[in-house]
N, C-alpha and C positions, 0 to 999 in steps of 0.2 A: 652546055659549060664548058669552058674551055679548058683545055688539058693543062695547065699551070695551077689555076683554079681546083679542078679534079686530084690534083695529085696532092697539092696541100691540102685539102679538105680530107684526103684519105688519111695524111701522116696524122692528123688532129685526132680522126674519128679512131684510129686503130692505136692510138695512144690513149684516147681515152676508154676505149673499151678494154684494154691489158689493164688500165688502173680501178676500173668498173669490176671486171673480173677476179680482181685479188680480192680488192677489199668485202666484194661480194661473199667472198669465199665458194666460187663455184667451181668444182670441181669435173663436173660431168656437162654440163653446159658452158655456152659462150654466147655473147651477143654476135653476127655477125652483121657488123657495119658495113664489111664492105661487098657483101651481095647487096644490102640495098642502094649502096651506091652505081652496083653495077646495073642493077635494075632500073633504076633510075637514068641513068643512061640508056639502055636499050629502049625506052620509051621516050627519051627527049633528044638524045645524040645522032649526028649523022653518021653513016656507017665507018666511015675511016676516022673519026674524030673519038668516036665510042670504042671502037677496037682500041686504036693504041691508049688510049684512057684505062679500058680494062685489062691491057696488059701492063700497065704502071701499076694500077691496083693489087693486080696480082702479085706482081714481084715484090712488091712493099710486103705483102700478107706473106709471101714464101718466107722474105727477108726477117720477118718478126716473129714466125710460128716455130720454127725450128725443123719443119718438117722438110722431106726430099725437095730440093729446089726443082723448081717447073711446074710443082706440081697445081700450088694453085695460080699459077700465070696462065697455065693453059686451061683451069678452070673458069678462069675468070674469062676468059676470050670465048670460050663455049658455052656460058653462063648468058652473055651477053649476045650472039647470035643467036642463041635459042628463045632469048628474051624478047629480039627483036620480032623472032619468026611469030611467038605466042602474042605480042602486041598487035598484031595484022590481025588476029580474030578475036580480040578482046577488046574493050574500051575502058581505059583506067583513066579516072581525071580525077577522082576524089582521093583522099588519104585512105580511106577504107578499104575503097579496091588495088589502091599502091599496096596497102599493109599485106592484102591478100595475095596480090604480085610477086611481093616481095618476098613471103611467106612459102609462095609457089619453087621459086627460084632458090630459095635456099633450100628449098626439100633435094632440090635435085644435084643441087652443088654439093649438100651434106651428106647424100648416097653416092654420088659418083666419088667424093674425096674418101670414104669408108671404104668402097671398091678399091680402089688405086691404094689405098694404105693395106689394106690386108693383099693386095697381090704381093705386097716388100714385107710383110712381118712373116719371122720364121714360124711362131705358134701358131699365126692365123687367127687370133683373136681380137676381134672386132665387137664385141658383145658390149663394152664402156662407151664406145663412140655412139652404138645404136640405142643405146639407152637414154641418152644424153640427147638425145634428138628431138621430144617432144619438149624440152624446156628450151633448149635454144631457138626451135621455130617460135615458140611463144616470143622470148626475149625478142628476137628479130622484128617480130611484127608490131609489138610494141618500139620498137626502136624507127621501124618505118613509119608509125603514126607521128613519132617525135620529129621525126629528120624530113617528112616531105615538105611543110613551110618554109624551113630552111633553103633544101632544095630549090625550091619553086623561088624563093627571094634571089637566091645566086643567079637562077635562069634569065630571070628578069632583069638582073643589073647587068649580066654579060649582054643581050638585045638592047640595049639603050648606045646608043653613039658618042664615043669618047668626045672629049676635049669642049668648047665653050658654047658651041651649037646643041643644045639639047632640044 
C-alpha cells in the first residue's frame, strides 16, 4: 500500500475505532486497528515503505490516545520490524491466518505498551491494562478478519498501473 493511502486509512480506522469503543461502552478493552494495519504492512510492504507507514500510523495513534508522545510511534515501528521477521518464518495468506498473526502482533504490542506505561506510572498499577488484554485481543482478531479483504483490495488497486493503459 502506498504511504498516503495508509495514512488516510489509519485516520479513518482510528476514528471508527474511537466511535465504536465509545458506543459499545468498552472501558477495559479496545479494538487495536492500528496494529492490524501495521501487521498487514509487515506482510506486504517493502522495508522502507512499511517502516515509514508504521511510523506515521504510530504517530497518529500517539496523537489520538493521550499516552506519552513517542510510545506508540516506537511500538508501531518495532511491531512492523518484528512482524517482518516473523513473516519470514510463517506463511500468512488467508484471513484466519492473518487474524492470528494480527492477534500475536497485538499481544506483543499490548504487553510492551503496558510495560512502558508501568515505567512511567507513579503508583505502578497496570492491572486494569492487563485485565482488558483478552477482550482487546479478541476484538482485534475480529477486526483483522473484517479488514483483511479491504486491505487486499487496496493492495490490488495500488498494483494496477495508473492512466489509460490498463
